[in-house]
NUZA-954806 format. One line per field, with one value per residue (C-alpha): y, z, x; residue in one letter; residue number from 1. Coordinates in nm, 3 decimals, decimal comma, m for minus. Layout:
north: Y / ...
up: Z / ...
east: X / ...
r: A / ...
k: NUM / ...
//
This chain:
north: m0,356 / m0,328 / m0,138 / 0,085 / 0,186 / 0,045 / 0,218 / m0,025 / 0,086 / m0,089 / m0,045 / 0,157 / m0,166 / m0,520 / m0,630 / m0,935 / m1,257 / m1,332 / m1,397 / m1,011 / m0,939 / m1,210 / m1,114 / m0,722 / m0,905 / m1,127 / m0,810 / m0,602 / m0,866 / m0,964 / m0,566 / m0,543 / m0,875 / m0,744 / m0,427 / m0,246 / 0,043 / 0,071 / 0,389 / 0,382 / 0,582 / 0,665 / 0,536 / 0,328 / 0,159 / m0,145 / m0,313 / m0,007 / m0,029 / m0,413 / m0,372 / m0,090 / m0,291 / m0,583 / m0,409 / m0,216 / m0,516 / m0,716 / m0,419 / m0,242 / 0,105 / 0,280 / 0,644 / 0,754 / 1,011 / 1,170 / 1,485 / 1,678 / 1,675 / 1,278 / 1,247 / 1,153 / 1,005 / 0,756 / 0,767 / 0,896 / 0,629 / 0,778 / 0,487 / 0,508 / 0,583 / 0,899 / 1,034 / 1,341 / 1,502 / 1,714 / 1,932 / 1,737 / 1,412 / 1,512 / 1,599 / 1,266 / 1,066 / 1,287 / 1,236 / 0,882 / 0,794 / 1,075 / 0,855 / 0,505 / 0,295 / 0,091 / 0,019 / m0,268 / m0,282 / m0,489 / m0,531 / m0,239 / m0,002 / 0,326 / 0,507 / 0,191 / 0,144 / 0,510 / 0,520 / 0,205 / 0,351 / 0,667 / 0,527 / 0,302 / 0,614 / 0,805 / 0,482 / 0,465 / 0,814 / 0,761 / 0,980 / 0,693 / 0,342 / 0,220 / m0,119 / m0,161 / m0,478 / m0,622 / m0,870 / m1,063 / m1,193 / m1,459 / m1,377 / m1,051 / m0,872 / m1,115 / m0,901 / m0,593 / m0,811 / m0,897 / m0,569 / m0,476 / m0,746 / m0,625 / m0,289 / m0,455 / m0,684 / m0,372 / m0,139 / 0,100 / 0,027 / m0,202 / m0,478 / m0,328 / m0,083 / m0,361 / m0,557 / m0,253 / m0,382 / m0,697 / m0,964 / m1,243 / m1,422 / m1,453 / m1,211 / m1,350 / m1,405 / m1,062 / m0,879 / m1,134 / m0,982 / m0,651 / m0,690 / m0,822 / m0,522 / m0,326 / m0,003 / m0,030 / 0,242 / 0,494 / 0,629 / 0,901 / 0,891 / 0,803 / 0,730 / 0,892 / 0,617 / 0,617 / 0,462 / 0,188
up: 1,278 / 1,434 / 1,321 / 1,495 / 1,162 / 0,820 / 0,523 / 0,292 / m0,034 / m0,209 / m0,437 / m0,373 / m0,544 / m0,418 / m0,734 / m0,905 / m0,718 / m0,344 / m0,256 / m0,287 / 0,017 / 0,205 / 0,196 / 0,302 / 0,563 / 0,698 / 0,648 / 0,858 / 1,126 / 1,130 / 1,171 / 1,479 / 1,603 / 1,577 / 1,745 / 1,443 / 1,354 / 1,023 / 0,768 / 0,456 / 0,227 / 0,446 / 0,219 / 0,327 / 0,011 / m0,186 / m0,034 / 0,144 / 0,350 / 0,381 / 0,542 / 0,766 / 0,910 / 0,962 / 1,163 / 1,383 / 1,404 / 1,531 / 1,812 / 1,613 / 1,521 / 1,197 / 1,091 / 0,722 / 0,524 / 0,275 / 0,044 / 0,081 / m0,280 / m0,220 / 0,095 / m0,098 / m0,407 / m0,190 / 0,098 / 0,403 / 0,683 / 0,978 / 1,240 / 1,240 / 1,515 / 1,353 / 0,976 / 0,865 / 0,594 / 0,363 / 0,088 / m0,212 / m0,325 / m0,295 / 0,068 / 0,124 / 0,013 / 0,197 / 0,502 / 0,479 / 0,411 / 0,733 / 0,954 / 0,859 / 0,897 / 0,567 / 0,289 / 0,152 / m0,169 / m0,197 / m0,543 / m0,669 / m0,957 / m1,143 / m0,762 / m0,615 / m0,883 / m0,856 / m0,495 / m0,470 / m0,745 / m0,595 / m0,267 / m0,473 / m0,670 / m0,332 / m0,215 / m0,492 / m0,426 / m0,112 / 0,036 / 0,247 / 0,383 / 0,478 / 0,336 / 0,063 / m0,010 / m0,266 / m0,166 / m0,481 / m0,400 / m0,651 / m0,916 / m0,948 / m0,959 / m1,138 / m1,441 / m1,296 / m1,115 / m1,465 / m1,593 / m1,311 / m1,400 / m1,744 / m1,637 / m1,512 / m1,805 / m2,072 / m1,871 / m1,706 / m1,363 / m1,132 / m1,003 / m0,631 / m0,755 / m0,846 / m0,514 / m0,342 / m0,389 / m0,157 / m0,281 / m0,116 / m0,170 / 0,211 / 0,465 / 0,761 / 0,463 / 0,342 / 0,687 / 0,790 / 0,526 / 0,560 / 0,924 / 0,803 / 0,568 / 0,561 / 0,346 / 0,089 / 0,050 / m0,258 / m0,491 / m0,683 / m0,985 / m1,330 / m1,599 / m1,912 / m2,132 / m2,521 / m2,722 / m2,927
east: 1,139 / 0,806 / 0,533 / 0,291 / 0,101 / 0,074 / m0,076 / m0,309 / m0,379 / m0,647 / m0,968 / m1,280 / m1,457 / m1,466 / m1,353 / m1,510 / m1,326 / m1,453 / m1,085 / m1,034 / m1,265 / m1,122 / m0,766 / m0,897 / m1,116 / m0,785 / m0,538 / m0,755 / m0,825 / m0,458 / m0,347 / m0,593 / m0,460 / m0,088 / m0,199 / m0,083 / m0,286 / m0,447 / m0,396 / m0,582 / m0,758 / m1,101 / m1,354 / m1,670 / m1,685 / m1,514 / m1,209 / m1,134 / m1,430 / m1,388 / m1,029 / m1,143 / m1,421 / m1,274 / m0,973 / m1,240 / m1,441 / m1,154 / m1,080 / m0,822 / m0,760 / m0,803 / m0,733 / m0,868 / m0,741 / m0,933 / m0,997 / m1,273 / m1,373 / m1,419 / m1,609 / m1,941 / m1,777 / m1,573 / m1,832 / m1,643 / m1,617 / m1,763 / m1,714 / m1,319 / m1,091 / m1,009 / m1,091 / m0,875 / m1,053 / m0,754 / m0,767 / m0,609 / m0,512 / m0,133 / m0,218 / m0,399 / m0,091 / 0,154 / m0,003 / m0,067 / 0,304 / 0,389 / 0,169 / 0,300 / 0,574 / 0,509 / 0,296 / 0,081 / m0,109 / m0,402 / m0,605 / m0,706 / m0,761 / m0,562 / m0,555 / m0,379 / m0,156 / m0,048 / m0,037 / 0,228 / 0,441 / 0,452 / 0,588 / 0,782 / 0,960 / 1,024 / 1,196 / 1,386 / 1,497 / 1,572 / 1,304 / 1,210 / 1,332 / 0,992 / 0,910 / 0,651 / 0,468 / 0,237 / m0,022 / m0,094 / m0,418 / m0,520 / m0,266 / m0,388 / m0,061 / 0,121 / 0,127 / 0,236 / 0,519 / 0,639 / 0,578 / 0,844 / 1,078 / 1,048 / 1,190 / 1,466 / 1,526 / 1,507 / 1,727 / 1,490 / 1,589 / 1,835 / 1,736 / 1,765 / 1,473 / 1,247 / 1,339 / 1,199 / 0,872 / 0,829 / 0,590 / 0,392 / 0,053 / 0,054 / m0,012 / 0,199 / 0,466 / 0,453 / 0,452 / 0,751 / 0,948 / 0,846 / 0,967 / 1,306 / 1,339 / 1,638 / 1,642 / 1,926 / 2,197 / 2,082 / 2,318 / 2,151 / 2,357 / 2,222 / 2,478 / 2,427 / 2,439 / 2,450 / 2,222 / 2,343
r: M / T / F / K / R / L / C / V / F / C / G / A / R / P / G / K / R / P / E / Y / T / A / A / A / Q / A / L / G / R / T / L / A / E / R / G / I / E / L / V / Y / G / G / G / N / I / G / L / M / G / V / V / A / D / A / C / M / S / A / G / G / S / A / I / G / V / I / P / E / A / L / L / K / W / E / V / G / H / Q / A / L / T / R / L / E / V / V / D / S / M / H / T / R / K / A / R / M / A / E / L / S / D / G / F / I / A / L / P / G / G / L / G / T / F / E / E / L / F / E / V / L / T / W / S / Q / L / G / F / H / G / K / P / I / G / L / L / N / V / A / N / Y / Y / T / P / L / V / Q / M / V / D / N / G / V / D / E / G / F / M / K / P / E / N / A / A / L / L / L / R / D / D / N / I / D / G / L / L / R / Q / M / A / E / Y / Q / A / P / E / I / T / R / Q / I / K / N / E / K / Q / L
k: 1 / 2 / 3 / 4 / 5 / 6 / 7 / 8 / 9 / 10 / 11 / 12 / 13 / 14 / 15 / 16 / 17 / 18 / 19 / 20 / 21 / 22 / 23 / 24 / 25 / 26 / 27 / 28 / 29 / 30 / 31 / 32 / 33 / 34 / 35 / 36 / 37 / 38 / 39 / 40 / 41 / 42 / 43 / 44 / 45 / 46 / 47 / 48 / 49 / 50 / 51 / 52 / 53 / 54 / 55 / 56 / 57 / 58 / 59 / 60 / 61 / 62 / 63 / 64 / 65 / 66 / 67 / 68 / 69 / 70 / 71 / 72 / 73 / 74 / 75 / 76 / 77 / 78 / 79 / 80 / 81 / 82 / 83 / 84 / 85 / 86 / 87 / 88 / 89 / 90 / 91 / 92 / 93 / 94 / 95 / 96 / 97 / 98 / 99 / 100 / 101 / 102 / 103 / 104 / 105 / 106 / 107 / 108 / 109 / 110 / 111 / 112 / 113 / 114 / 115 / 116 / 117 / 118 / 119 / 120 / 121 / 122 / 123 / 124 / 125 / 126 / 127 / 128 / 129 / 130 / 131 / 132 / 133 / 134 / 135 / 136 / 137 / 138 / 139 / 140 / 141 / 142 / 143 / 144 / 145 / 146 / 147 / 148 / 149 / 150 / 151 / 152 / 153 / 154 / 155 / 156 / 157 / 158 / 159 / 160 / 161 / 162 / 163 / 164 / 165 / 166 / 167 / 168 / 169 / 170 / 171 / 172 / 173 / 174 / 175 / 176 / 177 / 178 / 179 / 180 / 181 / 182 / 183 / 184 / 185 / 186 / 187 / 188 / 189 / 190 / 191 / 192 / 193 / 194 / 195 / 196
//
């Protein structure tokens, strides 16, 4: 699979570790070098601004999608290839998904978690077959991965559902997994299992 555009979910804050900023810079540069257009939340602060600036500085292209209500709060990035201002968070997420051939989560907070789990849920339900990658920078996402795996262990999801989340701590490795991704066949039947 080749990508025209990839959506990056990430924090509107930089986080405490320099590794987070370094990873966002490296990802932005890598997308530009590979001719992959960046789609992201349109902000000019935190890791959002870092990944966009790195992509643009390396000669890449970036599309930001931001709700009008957050233009001042997240400081809409004015130096992008294109900044789309939309009416709501729902529209923002739908538009980013529509524009993108796949998704990558860098470290972030509640918004990043929510965006990641929404596209995972859409994939689980068969609403899209796009690859979803988790870049586990400095083990930031290790507890989240453990939570997902625990959901399998405790019977709340199938192993193939957890496998929808591709995981790596290396950008090249993650992009390779995403390029090789084959969407599973979805069965939409949930058994009515009695409690023991």
